[in-house]
C-alpha positions in Angstrom: -5.1 -21.5 -35.1 -6.6 -22.2 -31.7 -4.6 -22.0 -28.5 -5.8 -24.1 -25.6 -6.6 -22.0 -22.5 -4.2 -24.0 -20.4 -1.3 -23.0 -22.7 -1.8 -19.3 -22.2 0.4 -17.9 -19.4 -1.6 -16.4 -16.6 -1.0 -12.7 -15.9 0.9 -12.3 -12.7 -0.9 -10.1 -10.2 1.3 -8.5 -7.6 0.1 -8.4 -4.0 2.1 -5.3 -3.4 1.6 -1.7 -4.4 4.9 0.0 -4.3 4.5 3.1 -6.5 2.0 5.3 -8.2 2.5 5.0 -12.0 4.2 7.9 -13.8 1.5 10.4 -14.9 -1.2 8.1 -13.5 -3.3 7.5 -10.4 -4.3 4.8 -8.0 -7.6 4.4 -6.1 -7.4 2.4 -2.9 -9.4 1.6 0.2 -7.5 1.2 3.5 -8.4 -2.0 5.2 -6.7 -1.1 8.5 -4.5 1.6 10.0 -1.0 2.0 8.6 1.9 0.5 10.6 5.0 2.7 10.8 8.6 1.6 10.4 11.9 2.5 8.9 13.1 1.2 5.5 16.6 1.2 3.9 18.2 -0.6 1.1 21.3 -2.8 0.9 22.8 -5.2 -1.7 22.6 -8.9 -1.5 25.8 -11.0 -2.3 24.3 -11.4 -5.8 24.1 -7.7 -6.3 20.3 -7.4 -6.0 18.8 -4.5 -4.0 17.2 -5.7 -0.8 14.7 -3.8 1.4 15.4 -3.8 5.1 12.6 -2.8 7.5 12.2 -2.4 11.2 9.1 -1.3 13.2 9.0 2.1 14.8 9.9 2.3 18.5 13.6 1.9 18.5 16.5 3.9 17.1 16.6 4.8 13.4 18.9 2.1 12.1 20.6 4.0 9.4 21.0 7.7 8.5 19.5 6.9 5.1 16.5 5.0 6.5 13.1 6.4 5.5 9.9 6.5 7.6 7.5 4.2 5.8 3.8 3.3 6.3 2.9 -0.3 5.6 -0.8 -0.3 4.8 -3.3 -3.1 4.0 -5.4 -1.9 1.1 -8.0 -3.0 -1.4 -6.8 -1.8 -4.8 -10.0 -0.6 -6.4 -8.7 -1.0 -10.0 -8.8 -4.8 -9.7 -10.5 -5.4 -6.4 -7.4 -7.2 -5.0 -6.1 -7.0 -1.5 -2.6 -5.7 -1.4 0.0 -4.2 0.9 1.1 -0.7 0.1 4.5 0.5 1.3 4.4 4.3 1.3 7.8 5.9 1.6 7.0 9.3 0.0 6.7 11.9 2.7 4.4 14.1 0.6 1.9 11.2 0.2 2.0 10.4 3.9 1.4 14.1 4.8 -1.4 14.5 2.4 -3.2 11.3 3.4 -3.0 12.3 7.0 -4.2 15.9 6.4 -7.1 14.7 4.2 -8.3 12.2 6.7 -8.0 14.6 9.6 -9.6 17.6 7.8 -12.5 15.6 6.4 -13.2 13.6 9.7 -12.5 10.3 7.9 -10.6 8.6 10.7 -13.4 6.0 10.9 -15.4 4.3 8.2 -14.5 3.3 4.7 -12.4 5.9 2.9 -11.3 5.8 -0.8 -7.9 7.4 -1.3 -7.0 8.7 -4.7 -3.3 9.5 -5.4 -2.2 11.1 -8.6 1.3 11.5 -9.8 2.6 14.0 -12.4 6.2 13.8 -13.6 8.9 11.3 -13.1 11.8 10.6 -10.7 12.7 13.4 -8.4 10.5 15.8 -10.3 7.3 13.8 -9.4 4.5 15.7 -7.8 1.7 13.9 -5.9 -1.8 15.0 -5.1 -4.1 13.1 -2.7 -7.8 13.3 -2.3 -10.2 11.2 -0.2 -13.8 10.3 -0.5 -16.0 8.7 2.2 -18.0 5.7 1.0 -21.2 6.3 2.9 -20.9 6.0 6.7 -18.4 3.1 6.4 -20.5 0.5 8.2 -23.0 0.1 5.4 -20.1 -0.2 2.9 -18.3 -2.7 5.1 -21.4 -4.8 5.5 -22.1 -4.9 1.8 -18.5 -5.7 0.9 -17.6 -7.9 4.0 -15.5 -10.4 2.2 -13.4 -7.8 0.4 -13.1 -5.8 3.6 -11.6 -8.6 5.7 -8.0 -7.9 6.3 -6.6 -11.4 5.3 -3.0 -10.5 5.8 -0.4 -9.4 8.4 1.5 -6.4 7.1 3.8 -6.5 10.1 5.3 -9.7 8.6 7.3 -7.4 6.3 9.5 -6.4 9.3 10.8 -9.9 9.5 11.1 -10.4 5.7 8.1 -12.6 5.8 5.1 -12.9 3.5 2.1 -10.9 4.9 -0.3 -13.1 2.9 1.1 -16.5 4.2 -1.0 -16.5 7.3 -4.7 -16.2 8.2 -4.8 -13.0 10.2 
C-alpha cells in the first residue's frame, strides 16, 4: 500500500519550550536577554488552566505568582526558534551563575539543562559552553540568530511570533 505524502499528517512543532523532559536534557542558544515577569495560573470559564503574566516593575499581582524569565532561544535539537518560559528558580539561579562565572554575558552561549527525577523531586543541573567568540558564530549562523519574535507579547496574551521584530 502506498500513502500519498499529502495524506500524512504533519508533525506539530511547538514554538514554545515550557519544560525539560523528565530524565532528559535540552540544549539551547539564547538569542537575546531574558525578560522578567510574574506568572500565575487561573481557570477559564471552560475549566482550562490559563497562564497570566505581567512584566516586572510593578507589584507582585498574586501571592502565588512566580518570577519567570521569558527567553528567545534557538532549540539546538531541531534548530527551531522558540520562546522558553523559565519558572524554576533553580534553573534561573544556575544559568545566571554559569554565565557570570564563565564570563559569558556576551557572545553566543550554549546552555545545557539536565533534569533527573519527576514532579517536586526533580533536580536540575545547568552547564554552559561558549561557541567561539560569539561574533564568528553569529556571522556564520546569521539567519538562525535573528530574533524573529517579540517575547514581551506574552505579557498581553499575544503571539510572540505574529510580528516581525
